[in-house]
C-alpha positions, 0 to 999 in steps of 0.5 A, a space after each residue: 731497505 734490505 739487501 735482497 730488495 736492493 739487489 732486486 731493484 738494481 737488477 730490474 733497473 739494469 734490465 730496463 737500461 739494457 732494453 733501452 739500449 737495444 731498442 735505441 740501437 734498432 731505431 738508429 739503424 732504421 733511421 740511418 737506413 732511410 737516409 743517404 750519405 749525400 752523394 749523387 747516387 745516395 742523396 740526403 733527404 731534406 730532413 737530413 740536410 736540414 740537420 747538416 748545415 755545415 757548409 759541406 758539398 752534398 747532394 739533396 733530393 726532395 719535392 719542389 714545393 714552391 719558391 721562398 721569398 722570405 725566411 718563413 714564406 714560400 709561395 706556390 703560384 705566381 712566381 716572381 722570378 727564377 732565383 730559388 725553390 724550396 724542397 721537402 720530403 713530401 709534395 704536400 709539406 706546407 711547414 717551412 721548417 720542414 723545407 730547405 731553400 735552394 739557390 738556383 745558379 744563373 745558368 740553370 734558371 731557365 731550366 729550373 726556375 719556377 716562373 719559367 717552369 711552374 709545372 716543376 712544382 711537385 717534381 722530384 729533383 736532386 741538387 748538389 751544393 753547399 749546405 748553408 743558410 739561405 734567406 736566413 733559413 736552412 739552405 743549399 747554395 753555390 749549386 754545382 749540379 741539378 737534375 729532375 728524377 723521373 718517377 714511375 707510378 705503377 698501375 693498381 687497377 683498371 675498370 670499365 664503364 659498364 660490366 655488361 652490354 647489349 648491342 644489335 648485330 652490325 651496331 657498335 658500342 664504346 667501352 671506356 676504360 679508367 686506369 688507377 691511379 690517374 697519374 700512372 706512368 704507363 697507361 697502355 691497354 690491350 683489348 680482346 674478345 673471347 669470341 670474335 665471330 660474335 663481337 670484335 673490339 678495337 680500342 674499346 669500340 665493340 662491333 656486333 658481328 653475329 647473334 651470341 655472347 662474348 666477353 670483352 677484356 681490357 688488360 693493362 700493359 703495366 701489371 696485367 690488371 684486367 676488367 671485363 664486359 659481357 657482351 650480348 649481340 642481338 638480331 638488331 632493332 626493329 621499326 613499324 615499317 620492317 614488314 612494309 617499307 623496309 621489307 626488301 632490305 631486312 637481312 641484307 648487308 654491305 653494298 646489297 643493303 645500300 643498293 636496296 635502301 637507295 631503291 626504297 628511298 630515292 623516289 621521293 616527292 621533291 619540294 622547292 627551296 621556298 617551300 623548305 621555310 614552311 616545312 622546317 617550321 614543322 619538322 624542327 618544331 620545339 616539342 615544348 613550344 609549338 610556336 618555335 623551332 629548335 636551331 641545330 647548332 645552338 640548340 636555341 628555341 626561337 620563333 618560327 617566324 624569325 627566319 631570314 637573313 638578319 642577325 639572330 634570324 634562322 636560315 636553311 642549313 645544308 648539313 651536306 654542304 651544297 658546295 660539295 658537288 655544287 648542287 646548290 638549291 635545286 630540287 633534290 639534294 638542294 631541298 632534301 629535308 632530311 639534311 636541311 635544318 634551321 640554324 642561326 644565320 651567323 653560326 651557319 656562316 661560321 660553319 660554311 662548307 666545312 667537313 665534320 670532325 673533332 676539335 678546334 676552338 669554340 664558336 662564340 655564339 654556338 658555344 658547344 660547337 668547335 671549328 678549325 680551318 677544315 672541320 666543324 664539330 657540332 654540339 654533343 647532343 646532335 652529333 649522331 643526328 648530323 652523322 645519320 643525315 649524311 649517311 642518308 645523303 650518301 645512300 639516297 644520291 647515287 648518281 642515278 637519273 642525272 643526280 649527283 653521286 654523293 659519298 662520304 670519305 675520311 678527309 676534311 678537305 673536300 671543298 667542291 668535290 661531292 664528298 663529305 667527311 670525316 667518315 671515321 668520326 661520323 661512325 663514332 658519333 652515330 654510336 655515341 649519340 643514339 637516335 632520340 625522339 626529336 629525330 624520330 618525330 622529324 623522320 615521321 613528319 618528312 615521311 607523312 607530310 612532305 617527301 614521303 621517304 624515310 631516313 633508314 638510319 634513324 629507323 635502323 641505326 645499326 645499318 650504318 655499320 653494315 654499310 659504311 664500317 
């Protein structure tokens, strides 16, 4: 090799070495910048603590990923005791070589032990102790301080379940907002309508006020993320009876509408309580099996002839509890088919005279129903039915001609008073569970075959809000 080539080769080698030193220096500085000094304010990462097992007193920060029970075993559920937990730099780490094992001091076990506090798994925690082997594994022992770190998860977006909606004047629709990510820390929302004379919105419940259009906007408190729904308010629903049966009610609102509807529906044909048995066989007939009826709370299809008082028989449920006002089974409210429904005997007994509201524990037979000490929650598919039956009763029975004045209020402790609740929940159910064909057919059968009056809130569900909201 000649001298010129040798010099050229040395120059290239020197240049490569210089570049290597520059890049290795940059890499070292980057790595150092992402680790701490082991103080409480600037703790070690788990990776850093695993390479510094020198029995020095340091603070380590990481995610609790489970409980070590052996050198290479970390369990993630059914924790045997509160003695230890494993930390990692990520909540998803499963390789025990990337974990550090922490010995929990006796005084801290009730607060940080996983058997007592299994929900701590996935939490970020700081631990100050001596970096030394534990379970023949990298560890932290003789801990002097511990504390969880509150993580703030920022909102990245919000969506609505529908981009547009149409509702009748006086009716409501519910918009459901979904915040991303689901574990965002601050899920506070604000709602606004671009034209509140057309539509108002309160916590996602949109109410149509006048015919027109409005944009509903939901905004997150964190980050100001928005989603919109374009709402159109129409004149309202219509029924074949608007020009005849309901002619005097069309266009009215509030007490005027309530009084007019009472005049329209209150002079109905009354039947006896015994006659209710046969009537329910037709009003609640299973459209898929004409030999059966559909039971209100269970949804069970059952033979029309299995009525009575025995186990699994069906009987006559007063949806507006007959003890609320003590109207019993006398002709009128006690036999009004618009709120009498076939129900399982034991389920009827479980409901008793409870008011209606959300929550409680599920019923062992009507498993889609819940109840607590003062309220009953029916299955979702008949919540609107129940609400509209009660709205009917509050309009039909206004204390005239010696009848009771039955009303709705926002309580669930009405007992013997002539009231049923809970009004705010019933308004919600009317909106969430729209009128279906079963209700429409039932209304028609009662009108044409038995009582010759209609439930106006089945024909015009938007009238509920014009009177009660």
